[in-house]
N, C-alpha and C positions, 0 to 999 in steps of 0.2 A: 504494499499499499504506500502510496506517495503522500508524504506529509508537508502540508503548507503550514506557514504561520497562521495565527488567528485571524488576521485581517483578510488574508488572501483566502483562507478557507470559508470564511463567511461570505465573501464575494462569490466563490465558486458555488456554494449552496444556493445562493440567491439566483444565480444564472441557471443552475440545474433545475430548480423549482419552476422557474419561468418556462424553460424549455420544455419540461415534461408537461406543463399545463397548457402552454399556448402554442407550441411548435409541433411536438410529437403527434398529437391527435390526427393532424391533417396530412402528415408526411406521405402516408401510403396512397392517399387519394391523389394528392398533387403529383406524385411520381407517376401513377397509373395513367392519369389523364393529361400529363405534360403541361401542367398549368404553372406559369411563372409564380413564384412565391412572394408576390407583391405585398399581400396582407402580413406575411411574416415580417417583411422588412418594416411595415408601419409599426408592428408591435416591438421590434427591437429598437426602433427609433424612440419609442415612448420609454424604453428602459435604459436609453443612453448608449445602446451597444453599437451604434453606427459611428461613434466617435470615441472609442475607448481610449485611444493613445494620444488624442488632441487636447490641449489644455483647456481649462474650463472658460477662459476669456474668448475662445473661439468656438464655444458651444459643445465642447467635448466633455469626457469624464475626468481628463487629466490624470490617468492612470499609466502605469508602465507596460511594458511588453509582456512581463510574466502574467498580469492581469488579463492582457488581450488573448494569450494562447490558452489560458484557463477557459475563457469565454468561448473561443472558437471550438475547443474540445467538447464542451457541454452542448452547445448548439449543434455541432455535427453529429453528436450521439443521437439527437433527436431527429435531425433532418439534414443529411449530408449536403443536398442542394442549397439549403438555406446557410450552412456553414461556409460554402464557398463563396456566396454572394457577400456575406459579411466579410470574409477575408479579403476579397478583392477590393470592396469598397474601402475598408480600412486601411490596408497596408500598401496597395499599389496605386491607389487613386487619391485618397484624402491625405494620408500621411505625407506623400512627396510635396504637396502643395504646402503643407505646413513647414516641412523641413527645408525646402529649397525655393519655394515660391517667393516672389517679390511681395511687398506689402500691398500693392495694387491687386495682384492675383489673389492674395488671401482675402482681402476685402470683397473681391468679386465672388468668390466660391466658397471659402473654407467653412464659414459658419453654416451655410445651407447644407453642405456635405456632412459636417460634424454632426449636425442635429437630425439628419436623415430626411430633411425636407427635399434633398436632391440626392440622386444615386450617381456614383462615379464608377468608371471603368478604365482599364489600361489596354491600349492597342499596340501591339508590337508585331505579332505574327502575321506573315503574308504567304501567298501560295509558294514562293521560292525562298522564304526567310522565316525561320523558326528558331530552331537551335543555333543556327548561324545568324545572329542579330546583325553582323556587319554587312548582310546581303540585302538589307531593307532597300526597296525601290520606290516607295512612297515619296513624292517630291514635294518640297516646300520651297517656293521661289519667292524671294523678297520683292515686293512691289510697293514703294512708298512706305506707308505706315502699316502695312499688312503683308501677311504671307499668303500666297495662293497654293492650296494643297490639292494634289492629284494623286491617286492610287487607290488601292484597296487593301483591307486587312481580313483575315479569316480567324475563325476560332476564338472570338472575342467573347469572354463571359460577360453577359448582360449587356453586350454592345448596343443592341437595339432597344434597350429599356433605359440605359443610363442618360443622365442629363448633362454630365460632363465627361468626356473622354480624353484622357491623356494619350496623344498620338505620337508615336515614335516615327521620325521621318528623316530625309537627307535632303540637303540643299543640292548635292550633286553626287550621284552614285559613284563617280570616278574618284571622288575624295576619299571613299571608304568611310572608316570611323571618324575621321576629321570632318566629315559633312553632317554628321548626325546631330539632331535637335529633338526636343519634346515640345509639343504644343497643346494646350487645352482647347478642345473643340467643343462647342455647345450643340446640344440636340436641337434640330429645327433650323440650323444655319443652312442657308441656301446651297445647294449642291451636295449636302451630306445626307446620303440615303443608305438603306440597308438592302442587301442581297439576300443570300440564302440564310435561312435560320435552320440550323443543323438539327437532324433527327438522331438522338444519341442513345447509346446503350445504357448509360446511367446519368446520374445528376439531371434528371429529367424535368425538375422543377426550377431549373436554372437555365436560361437560354444561352445559346452559343451562336454567335452572328457574324455574318460577313458585313464589314462597313465599306461603303463606296464613297469616294471624294472626288468630285468632279468640279474643278475650278472653285473649290471652297475657300472663301475669304476670311482669314483668321488675324484678328488684330495682333499687332506686334507686342502688345502688353500681355498677351496670353502665352508668352514664351515662358516655359518651365526651365528648360535647359537651352542655352543658345548654342549656335553652330560650334562643333568641336567638343562640346561638353555632354551631349546627349548620350554618347555611347557609354561612358563610364557611369553617368547618373543612372542610365537604364540598368546597368548590371547592379548597382547598389540598390535600386528599387526592388529588383527581383530577389536580392538577398534577403531583404525583410520579408518579402512575400513567401519565401520558402520556409520561413519559420512557421507562419500561419498554415500553410499547407501541411507541414509536419504535424501540427496540432490537430488539424482536420483529420489527417490519417489515424492519429491516435484515437480520436473520438469515434471513428468508424470501426476500428479494431475492438475497442473497448465494449461498444454497442454489441458487436457480434459475439464477443465472449460472454456478455451478461446473458444474451439470449441463449446461448450454448448451455451454460450452467443451469438455467432454469429448465431446459428441455431435458438434459441428461439425468436431472433429479426426478423427473416425472415419467419418463419413457421407460416401459418395462420390456425387456427382451430376454428370453431364455429363462424366465422366471426371476429376474433381477433387474434393478435400475441400471441404465446404461452407465452411471457413474462409477459401477462396480468394476467395469472392464478396464484392464490395463491400457489398452489402445486409446480409449476415451481419456483417461487420466494423462497419458503422454501428450495428447494434443492440447489439453487444457494447460498443463504445465509449460509447454513451449510457448502457447499463446500468451500466457500471463507474464513469462519472463521477457518476451519480445516487447510487449506492450510497456511494461515498467522500463525497460531500457530506452525504447523510443521516447517515452515521456521525459526520462532524464535528459536525453540528447536535446529535445526541444526546449526544455528549460534552461539547459546550459547555453544554448545559443541565444535565448531571450535574455538571459542575465548578462551575456557579454555585450549584448546591444544596448541594454539599460545602462551599463557601466561605461559605454563609449569605447569599447575595446574592439579590436577586429574580430569579426564574427562571420566572415564569408564561408570559411571551411566549416565551421560549426553548423551553420545554416544548411549547408549541402549535405553534411552527415546526418543531421536530423531528418531532413526532407527524404533522403534516399533511404535510410533505414526504416523510418516510420511508414513510408508508402509501401515499401516491400512487406513490412510487418502487417500492414492492413490487407494487403492481397493474400497473404498466407493464412491469416487468422479468420477472414471471411470465407475462405476455402475450407477451412477446418469446420467452420460453423455449418455450411451447407452440407458437408459430409455427415456430420454429427446428426443433422436433422433428417438425413436420408431423403426419401421421396418428398417429404413435407418441405424440405429446404429448397427444392428444386421447383416448387409451384410459385407462379406468378402471385404476388401479394403476400408472399411470405417476407417477413422483415429481413431475414438473413439473405434472401435471394436479392433484395434490393440493396443491401449493404455490399454484397458480393459484386454487383454490377457498378456500384458507386466507387468502389475501392480502386478499381483498375486505373481510373484516370489520374488518381494521385501520383502515379509513377510516370505520368506524361506531362501534365501542365505545370507551369512555373519551372520549366526546365526538366527534361526526361532524367531517368536514373543514370543514364549513360553520361549526360552533361554533368550531373553531380559528381560522378566519379572522376571526371576530368578536372572539375574544380578542386576537389579534394586532393588529387595526385599533384596538380599544378602547385598548390600550396606547400605541400610536403616537400616537393623537389626543388623549389625555387632557391636561390642563394640567400641565405640569412645574413 
């Protein structure tokens, strides 16, 4: 069992009770019908959970990253889709504006985002650029006091629902990393439309959209990272986001383990409960050990970030191991439930589908290994 101090444990229990009462009851229906979890976002906004790590003067809760990952875990246990919406909004949309945005940009968007009146998203991935962020081809050409944006993005979480999207672009593809910048683009801006809304295996209460930019005029004041700064800032944004996805994966795995424990205590086979079989016990033991280790990795990364220390490798380790754990533990959960676990509408079936994408978004597991190895091998 992971032990928190009294204040953090009180916060965890508050979020847990909220999630079980307000989020969990609708999770299966939202997933089954593919309904965007808009009402859940409104409920979380009322609880302050759309601005956990933003100072109170900007409308947030003024808490640290450890509180944030605790909240992500508890929300994700109740509904994985809602967990990723909360994670993206907090860590890769709202926090970067607070951390790096100009006072003008903060005045324009931060309070509305931190209070949940507006929803944020982050757009990096393109048809030819995902893991290779330097291959981005969306163009941002300076014209007077604004930039003209052309290109398209794919696989953007809540991209079609967000009010403000941080868009990763280049002033000139030939410049590579030196041409990268990040712009805040508002929903409804002329020329900003949506293409394909993906039909996904999991996370079905969260939309994944294609964004299309056709001569979209973005005011110069909406720059988050100017030309030449965008690439490194983008990587820094993803580092913070990976901690949240690690926490989400822990929540998914913990929910699967909780369901499995309940089931094996009730299910009788060969005249005795499933819990009596060694094969069952070994699955539960490995699941519990992996979850505890994953949670420790996530909190280690969050603590380093809170202390202002380098945390990139720790974030990648947490995200890599926790997402792998979510896949393994949900697989065990389906296996332990047998035929019941394979049925549509089973909670563990939903968790199994949701778990896989944690190994893909915010940087694949392969990318995390590259980040980890690079840090280990670089000259000290």
